[in-house]
TORKE-268131 format. One record per residue (C-alpha): residue number from 1; residue in three letters; x, y, z. Coordinates in nm, 3 decimals. Example, Ala and Ser with C-alpha at 12.3 -4.5 7.8 and 13.67 -1.06 7.14 Angstrom:
# residues 2
<atom><k>1</k><r>ALA</r><east>1.230</east><north>-0.450</north><up>0.780</up></atom>
<atom><k>2</k><r>SER</r><east>1.367</east><north>-0.106</north><up>0.714</up></atom>
//
This chain:
# residues 141
<atom><k>1</k><r>MET</r><east>-5.394</east><north>-2.768</north><up>-5.008</up></atom>
<atom><k>2</k><r>LEU</r><east>-5.567</east><north>-2.796</north><up>-5.343</up></atom>
<atom><k>3</k><r>PRO</r><east>-5.458</east><north>-2.525</north><up>-5.588</up></atom>
<atom><k>4</k><r>GLU</r><east>-5.750</east><north>-2.295</north><up>-5.675</up></atom>
<atom><k>5</k><r>HIS</r><east>-5.714</east><north>-2.362</north><up>-6.048</up></atom>
<atom><k>6</k><r>ALA</r><east>-5.726</east><north>-2.741</north><up>-6.015</up></atom>
<atom><k>7</k><r>PRO</r><east>-6.048</east><north>-2.884</north><up>-6.157</up></atom>
<atom><k>8</k><r>VAL</r><east>-6.280</east><north>-3.097</north><up>-5.945</up></atom>
<atom><k>9</k><r>LEU</r><east>-6.478</east><north>-3.374</north><up>-6.113</up></atom>
<atom><k>10</k><r>LEU</r><east>-6.843</east><north>-3.424</north><up>-6.017</up></atom>
<atom><k>11</k><r>VAL</r><east>-6.991</east><north>-3.751</north><up>-6.145</up></atom>
<atom><k>12</k><r>ASP</r><east>-7.364</east><north>-3.785</north><up>-6.080</up></atom>
<atom><k>13</k><r>ASP</r><east>-7.648</east><north>-3.899</north><up>-6.304</up></atom>
<atom><k>14</k><r>SER</r><east>-7.897</east><north>-3.651</north><up>-6.157</up></atom>
<atom><k>15</k><r>PRO</r><east>-7.893</east><north>-3.312</north><up>-6.333</up></atom>
<atom><k>16</k><r>ASP</r><east>-8.083</east><north>-3.167</north><up>-6.036</up></atom>
<atom><k>17</k><r>ASP</r><east>-7.823</east><north>-3.292</north><up>-5.788</up></atom>
<atom><k>18</k><r>ARG</r><east>-7.539</east><north>-3.160</north><up>-6.006</up></atom>
<atom><k>19</k><r>CYS</r><east>-7.709</east><north>-2.819</north><up>-6.033</up></atom>
<atom><k>20</k><r>LEU</r><east>-7.766</east><north>-2.803</north><up>-5.657</up></atom>
<atom><k>21</k><r>PHE</r><east>-7.407</east><north>-2.908</north><up>-5.590</up></atom>
<atom><k>22</k><r>CYS</r><east>-7.268</east><north>-2.637</north><up>-5.820</up></atom>
<atom><k>23</k><r>MET</r><east>-7.495</east><north>-2.373</north><up>-5.667</up></atom>
<atom><k>24</k><r>CYS</r><east>-7.377</east><north>-2.462</north><up>-5.315</up></atom>
<atom><k>25</k><r>TRP</r><east>-7.015</east><north>-2.488</north><up>-5.438</up></atom>
<atom><k>26</k><r>ALA</r><east>-7.038</east><north>-2.126</north><up>-5.554</up></atom>
<atom><k>27</k><r>GLN</r><east>-7.209</east><north>-2.018</north><up>-5.230</up></atom>
<atom><k>28</k><r>ALA</r><east>-6.925</east><north>-2.180</north><up>-5.037</up></atom>
<atom><k>29</k><r>LYS</r><east>-6.690</east><north>-1.957</north><up>-5.239</up></atom>
<atom><k>30</k><r>ILE</r><east>-6.484</east><north>-2.250</north><up>-5.360</up></atom>
<atom><k>31</k><r>LEU</r><east>-6.289</east><north>-2.131</north><up>-5.663</up></atom>
<atom><k>32</k><r>ASN</r><east>-6.195</east><north>-2.465</north><up>-5.816</up></atom>
<atom><k>33</k><r>PRO</r><east>-6.380</east><north>-2.522</north><up>-6.143</up></atom>
<atom><k>34</k><r>ILE</r><east>-6.627</east><north>-2.811</north><up>-6.151</up></atom>
<atom><k>35</k><r>VAL</r><east>-6.636</east><north>-3.056</north><up>-6.440</up></atom>
<atom><k>36</k><r>GLU</r><east>-6.982</east><north>-3.218</north><up>-6.441</up></atom>
<atom><k>37</k><r>LEU</r><east>-7.040</east><north>-3.565</north><up>-6.587</up></atom>
<atom><k>38</k><r>GLY</r><east>-7.356</east><north>-3.775</north><up>-6.585</up></atom>
<atom><k>39</k><r>HIS</r><east>-7.233</east><north>-4.134</north><up>-6.558</up></atom>
<atom><k>40</k><r>GLY</r><east>-6.932</east><north>-4.350</north><up>-6.488</up></atom>
<atom><k>41</k><r>GLN</r><east>-6.834</east><north>-4.415</north><up>-6.848</up></atom>
<atom><k>42</k><r>ALA</r><east>-6.825</east><north>-4.039</north><up>-6.912</up></atom>
<atom><k>43</k><r>ALA</r><east>-6.588</east><north>-4.007</north><up>-6.614</up></atom>
<atom><k>44</k><r>ILE</r><east>-6.361</east><north>-4.281</north><up>-6.747</up></atom>
<atom><k>45</k><r>ASP</r><east>-6.360</east><north>-4.123</north><up>-7.094</up></atom>
<atom><k>46</k><r>TYR</r><east>-6.282</east><north>-3.780</north><up>-6.947</up></atom>
<atom><k>47</k><r>LEU</r><east>-6.004</east><north>-3.911</north><up>-6.725</up></atom>
<atom><k>48</k><r>SER</r><east>-5.854</east><north>-4.112</north><up>-7.010</up></atom>
<atom><k>49</k><r>ALA</r><east>-5.813</east><north>-3.790</north><up>-7.209</up></atom>
<atom><k>50</k><r>ALA</r><east>-5.723</east><north>-3.556</north><up>-6.919</up></atom>
<atom><k>51</k><r>SER</r><east>-5.364</east><north>-3.469</north><up>-6.851</up></atom>
<atom><k>52</k><r>GLY</r><east>-5.157</east><north>-3.196</north><up>-6.694</up></atom>
<atom><k>53</k><r>PRO</r><east>-5.357</east><north>-2.899</north><up>-6.568</up></atom>
<atom><k>54</k><r>ASP</r><east>-5.679</east><north>-3.042</north><up>-6.718</up></atom>
<atom><k>55</k><r>ALA</r><east>-5.664</east><north>-3.349</north><up>-6.495</up></atom>
<atom><k>56</k><r>PRO</r><east>-5.890</east><north>-3.325</north><up>-6.189</up></atom>
<atom><k>57</k><r>ALA</r><east>-5.732</east><north>-3.311</north><up>-5.846</up></atom>
<atom><k>58</k><r>LEU</r><east>-6.041</east><north>-3.441</north><up>-5.664</up></atom>
<atom><k>59</k><r>VAL</r><east>-6.350</east><north>-3.643</north><up>-5.758</up></atom>
<atom><k>60</k><r>PHE</r><east>-6.701</east><north>-3.642</north><up>-5.612</up></atom>
<atom><k>61</k><r>LEU</r><east>-6.856</east><north>-3.971</north><up>-5.722</up></atom>
<atom><k>62</k><r>ASP</r><east>-7.211</east><north>-4.101</north><up>-5.704</up></atom>
<atom><k>63</k><r>LEU</r><east>-7.248</east><north>-4.479</north><up>-5.683</up></atom>
<atom><k>64</k><r>LYS</r><east>-7.580</east><north>-4.565</north><up>-5.845</up></atom>
<atom><k>65</k><r>MET</r><east>-7.553</east><north>-4.450</north><up>-6.208</up></atom>
<atom><k>66</k><r>PRO</r><east>-7.632</east><north>-4.589</north><up>-6.551</up></atom>
<atom><k>67</k><r>VAL</r><east>-7.376</east><north>-4.705</north><up>-6.808</up></atom>
<atom><k>68</k><r>ARG</r><east>-7.100</east><north>-4.758</north><up>-6.546</up></atom>
<atom><k>69</k><r>ASN</r><east>-7.159</east><north>-4.715</north><up>-6.176</up></atom>
<atom><k>70</k><r>GLY</r><east>-6.935</east><north>-4.556</north><up>-5.917</up></atom>
<atom><k>71</k><r>PHE</r><east>-6.789</east><north>-4.889</north><up>-5.806</up></atom>
<atom><k>72</k><r>GLU</r><east>-6.673</east><north>-4.955</north><up>-6.161</up></atom>
<atom><k>73</k><r>VAL</r><east>-6.513</east><north>-4.610</north><up>-6.174</up></atom>
<atom><k>74</k><r>LEU</r><east>-6.329</east><north>-4.680</north><up>-5.848</up></atom>
<atom><k>75</k><r>ASP</r><east>-6.202</east><north>-5.010</north><up>-5.993</up></atom>
<atom><k>76</k><r>TRP</r><east>-6.088</east><north>-4.833</north><up>-6.311</up></atom>
<atom><k>77</k><r>LEU</r><east>-5.907</east><north>-4.562</north><up>-6.113</up></atom>
<atom><k>78</k><r>HIS</r><east>-5.716</east><north>-4.817</north><up>-5.907</up></atom>
<atom><k>79</k><r>ALA</r><east>-5.616</east><north>-5.013</north><up>-6.216</up></atom>
<atom><k>80</k><r>HIS</r><east>-5.448</east><north>-4.706</north><up>-6.369</up></atom>
<atom><k>81</k><r>PRO</r><east>-5.121</east><north>-4.592</north><up>-6.210</up></atom>
<atom><k>82</k><r>VAL</r><east>-5.179</east><north>-4.228</north><up>-6.308</up></atom>
<atom><k>83</k><r>PHE</r><east>-5.509</east><north>-4.215</north><up>-6.117</up></atom>
<atom><k>84</k><r>LYS</r><east>-5.475</east><north>-4.465</north><up>-5.833</up></atom>
<atom><k>85</k><r>ARG</r><east>-5.392</east><north>-4.182</north><up>-5.589</up></atom>
<atom><k>86</k><r>LEU</r><east>-5.660</east><north>-3.944</north><up>-5.715</up></atom>
<atom><k>87</k><r>PRO</r><east>-5.869</east><north>-3.860</north><up>-5.408</up></atom>
<atom><k>88</k><r>VAL</r><east>-6.229</east><north>-3.972</north><up>-5.441</up></atom>
<atom><k>89</k><r>ILE</r><east>-6.516</east><north>-3.859</north><up>-5.221</up></atom>
<atom><k>90</k><r>VAL</r><east>-6.820</east><north>-4.078</north><up>-5.267</up></atom>
<atom><k>91</k><r>LEU</r><east>-7.131</east><north>-3.859</north><up>-5.249</up></atom>
<atom><k>92</k><r>THR</r><east>-7.439</east><north>-4.075</north><up>-5.278</up></atom>
<atom><k>93</k><r>ALA</r><east>-7.791</east><north>-4.123</north><up>-5.148</up></atom>
<atom><k>94</k><r>SER</r><east>-7.710</east><north>-4.474</north><up>-5.023</up></atom>
<atom><k>95</k><r>GLU</r><east>-7.656</east><north>-4.535</north><up>-4.654</up></atom>
<atom><k>96</k><r>HIS</r><east>-7.634</east><north>-4.911</north><up>-4.705</up></atom>
<atom><k>97</k><r>ALA</r><east>-7.346</east><north>-5.054</north><up>-4.499</up></atom>
<atom><k>98</k><r>GLY</r><east>-7.248</east><north>-5.283</north><up>-4.786</up></atom>
<atom><k>99</k><r>ASP</r><east>-7.208</east><north>-4.984</north><up>-5.018</up></atom>
<atom><k>100</k><r>VAL</r><east>-6.991</east><north>-4.805</north><up>-4.762</up></atom>
<atom><k>101</k><r>GLU</r><east>-6.764</east><north>-5.106</north><up>-4.713</up></atom>
<atom><k>102</k><r>GLN</r><east>-6.744</east><north>-5.179</north><up>-5.085</up></atom>
<atom><k>103</k><r>ALA</r><east>-6.659</east><north>-4.817</north><up>-5.168</up></atom>
<atom><k>104</k><r>TYR</r><east>-6.372</east><north>-4.810</north><up>-4.917</up></atom>
<atom><k>105</k><r>ASP</r><east>-6.253</east><north>-5.156</north><up>-5.029</up></atom>
<atom><k>106</k><r>ARG</r><east>-6.232</east><north>-5.022</north><up>-5.385</up></atom>
<atom><k>107</k><r>GLY</r><east>-6.033</east><north>-4.716</north><up>-5.287</up></atom>
<atom><k>108</k><r>ALA</r><east>-6.272</east><north>-4.436</north><up>-5.190</up></atom>
<atom><k>109</k><r>ASN</r><east>-6.112</east><north>-4.183</north><up>-4.958</up></atom>
<atom><k>110</k><r>SER</r><east>-6.437</east><north>-4.060</north><up>-4.803</up></atom>
<atom><k>111</k><r>PHE</r><east>-6.804</east><north>-4.162</north><up>-4.805</up></atom>
<atom><k>112</k><r>LEU</r><east>-7.069</east><north>-3.892</north><up>-4.768</up></atom>
<atom><k>113</k><r>VAL</r><east>-7.446</east><north>-3.928</north><up>-4.784</up></atom>
<atom><k>114</k><r>LYS</r><east>-7.622</east><north>-3.664</north><up>-4.992</up></atom>
<atom><k>115</k><r>PRO</r><east>-7.792</east><north>-3.418</north><up>-4.761</up></atom>
<atom><k>116</k><r>SER</r><east>-8.168</east><north>-3.368</north><up>-4.786</up></atom>
<atom><k>117</k><r>SER</r><east>-8.163</east><north>-2.988</north><up>-4.787</up></atom>
<atom><k>118</k><r>VAL</r><east>-7.973</east><north>-2.704</north><up>-4.951</up></atom>
<atom><k>119</k><r>GLU</r><east>-7.859</east><north>-2.581</north><up>-4.609</up></atom>
<atom><k>120</k><r>GLU</r><east>-7.713</east><north>-2.921</north><up>-4.521</up></atom>
<atom><k>121</k><r>LEU</r><east>-7.540</east><north>-2.950</north><up>-4.859</up></atom>
<atom><k>122</k><r>LEU</r><east>-7.387</east><north>-2.606</north><up>-4.814</up></atom>
<atom><k>123</k><r>ALA</r><east>-7.268</east><north>-2.704</north><up>-4.464</up></atom>
<atom><k>124</k><r>LEU</r><east>-7.120</east><north>-3.025</north><up>-4.606</up></atom>
<atom><k>125</k><r>LEU</r><east>-6.934</east><north>-2.836</north><up>-4.879</up></atom>
<atom><k>126</k><r>LEU</r><east>-6.804</east><north>-2.582</north><up>-4.630</up></atom>
<atom><k>127</k><r>ALA</r><east>-6.667</east><north>-2.872</north><up>-4.425</up></atom>
<atom><k>128</k><r>VAL</r><east>-6.515</east><north>-3.022</north><up>-4.741</up></atom>
<atom><k>129</k><r>LYS</r><east>-6.365</east><north>-2.681</north><up>-4.820</up></atom>
<atom><k>130</k><r>ASP</r><east>-6.195</east><north>-2.662</north><up>-4.480</up></atom>
<atom><k>131</k><r>TYR</r><east>-6.076</east><north>-3.021</north><up>-4.460</up></atom>
<atom><k>132</k><r>TRP</r><east>-6.015</east><north>-3.142</north><up>-4.816</up></atom>
<atom><k>133</k><r>LEU</r><east>-5.931</east><north>-2.816</north><up>-4.991</up></atom>
<atom><k>134</k><r>ARG</r><east>-5.758</east><north>-2.620</north><up>-4.716</up></atom>
<atom><k>135</k><r>PHE</r><east>-5.584</east><north>-2.870</north><up>-4.489</up></atom>
<atom><k>136</k><r>ASN</r><east>-5.552</east><north>-3.199</north><up>-4.675</up></atom>
<atom><k>137</k><r>VAL</r><east>-5.217</east><north>-3.267</north><up>-4.841</up></atom>
<atom><k>138</k><r>PHE</r><east>-5.276</east><north>-3.400</north><up>-5.192</up></atom>
<atom><k>139</k><r>PRO</r><east>-5.046</east><north>-3.642</north><up>-5.373</up></atom>
<atom><k>140</k><r>ARG</r><east>-4.843</east><north>-3.510</north><up>-5.664</up></atom>
<atom><k>141</k><r>ARG</r><east>-5.011</east><north>-3.552</north><up>-5.997</up></atom>
//
């Protein structure tokens, strides 16, 4: 179970998608704070400086972003012993089979396609809440 105080990192280049995600996160009554970042390099910079209780316990990661994409972030995470076990949920608009395979090959723990409606996103986050936040056993930080 993810402690309620543990931050969750949301990395997505779309401000609209981040806003919608945070709105549905609140509607799902998930108490974990969200740290929003707009591209992969920002995620790497944040993670490089994060430690202890400031370090995220879970990452939602878009793939197609400027500066550094989600695949590059996955590679970076796996190259760093502190973060190689950090659970990553890819949340992207891509349904391309090659993206799915590549994300898992690079260490993603889950691959979700962004829903097309607020209702579907809320349902997705409620499912995430039950599985990932309530029942999943997380590695020690």
